[in-house]
matplotlib code that plots the C-alpha trace (Angstrom):
import matplotlib.pyplot as plt

x = [5.7, 2.0, 0.7, -3.1, -5.3, -8.7, -11.7, -14.9, -17.3, -17.1, -16.5, -15.8, -12.8, -9.2, -7.2, -3.5, -1.1, 0.3, 3.8, 4.4, 7.6, 8.1, 6.6, 3.4, 3.0, 3.6, 1.1, -1.5, -1.1, -1.1, -4.4, -5.8, -4.9, -6.6, -9.8, -9.9, -12.2, -9.5, -9.0, -5.5, -4.7, -1.6, 0.0, 1.6, 4.1, 5.5, 9.2, 10.9, 11.4, 9.7, 6.6, 4.5, 5.9, 5.3, 1.6, 1.3, 2.7, 0.0, -2.5, -1.4, -0.9, -4.6, -6.0, -4.5, -6.1, -9.4, -8.6, -10.3, -7.3, -7.3, -4.4, -4.2, -1.8, -0.4, 1.4, 4.6, 4.7, 8.5, 9.2, 11.9, 12.0, 13.0, 11.3, 11.1, 9.2, 7.0, 6.0, 5.3, 3.0, 1.3, 0.9, -0.5, -2.9, -4.4, -4.7, -6.2, -9.1, -9.4, -13.3, -12.2, -12.4, -8.5, -5.3, -2.7, 0.9, 3.7, 6.9, 10.2, 12.4, 14.0, 10.5, 9.1, 12.1, 11.2, 7.9, 8.8, 11.4, 9.1, 5.9, 7.4, 5.2, 2.0, 2.0, -1.4, -1.6, 0.2, 4.0]
y = [-11.7, -9.9, -10.1, -9.8, -9.2, -10.5, -8.4, -9.8, -7.0, -3.7, -3.8, -6.8, -4.9, -5.5, -2.5, -2.5, -0.5, 1.8, 3.2, 4.6, 2.1, -0.8, -3.3, -1.8, -0.7, -4.1, -5.5, -3.2, -3.7, -7.7, -7.6, -5.0, -7.5, -10.2, -8.2, -8.2, -5.1, -2.8, 0.4, 1.8, 3.6, 5.8, 6.8, 10.2, 10.6, 13.9, 12.6, 12.9, 15.7, 13.3, 12.8, 14.7, 13.3, 9.9, 10.8, 12.2, 9.2, 6.9, 9.3, 9.1, 5.4, 5.0, 7.5, 5.4, 2.2, 3.3, 2.6, 4.6, 6.1, 7.4, 9.4, 9.6, 12.3, 11.0, 12.8, 10.7, 10.4, 10.9, 7.6, 6.0, 3.6, 6.3, 7.5, 4.5, 2.6, 5.4, 5.7, 2.0, 2.1, 5.1, 3.2, 0.0, 2.2, 3.7, 0.1, -1.4, 1.2, 0.2, -0.9, -3.1, -7.1, -7.5, -5.5, -6.4, -5.3, -5.6, -7.1, -7.9, -10.4, -7.4, -5.6, -9.3, -9.8, -6.2, -7.0, -9.9, -8.2, -5.7, -7.9, -11.2, -14.3, -11.9, -9.0, -7.7, -9.3, -11.6, -10.5]
z = [-3.6, -2.8, 0.4, 1.1, 4.1, 3.7, 5.1, 6.3, 4.7, 2.8, -1.0, -3.3, -5.0, -3.8, -2.7, -3.9, -1.9, -4.3, -3.6, -7.1, -7.1, -9.6, -7.3, -6.5, -10.0, -11.5, -9.2, -10.2, -13.6, -13.3, -11.1, -13.6, -16.4, -14.7, -14.7, -10.9, -9.6, -8.2, -6.2, -5.3, -2.0, -2.0, 1.5, 1.0, 4.2, 2.9, 4.1, 0.7, -1.5, -4.3, -2.3, -4.5, -7.7, -6.4, -5.5, -9.2, -10.7, -9.0, -10.2, -13.7, -13.6, -12.1, -14.6, -17.5, -16.3, -14.8, -11.4, -8.6, -6.4, -2.8, -1.9, 2.2, 3.5, 6.8, 9.6, 10.6, 14.3, 15.4, 17.5, 18.8, 15.9, 13.5, 10.4, 8.4, 11.2, 11.8, 8.1, 8.0, 11.1, 9.1, 6.4, 8.1, 10.1, 6.5, 5.3, 8.4, 7.8, 3.8, 3.2, 0.5, 0.6, 0.9, 0.6, -1.9, -1.2, -3.4, -1.6, -2.5, -0.4, 1.3, 2.4, 3.4, 5.6, 7.2, 7.8, 9.6, 11.5, 12.5, 13.6, 14.4, 14.1, 14.6, 11.9, 11.3, 7.8, 6.0, 5.3]

ax = plt.figure().add_subplot(projection="3d")
ax.plot(x, y, z, "-o")
ax.set_aspect("equal")
plt.show()
């Protein structure tokens, strides 16, 4: 399942939140195959020893498809909610500043439930 957040101004491109995982890579390929003008945003949290490899994977996929990629390195604030919640907040902050017309995020059912648990009935974008 994919979610998006419409923007009132900015580019006519759709930005894909690209983690390097299967869900987001499939979404990128699908939208690219539909002929939709795209860009991708990878948020590099640096929390995993594989973080650099995920960013490199995103670069390879985007280069192969001819999709512009922005890699944003963030510092994850250590909050009481734990590292996953802090990483999610950092991602959402990056996505909220994107200039694209909308943001497309790939979610599986577990991700969707996590989004709804985190934001309740008023998320900053559709879960």
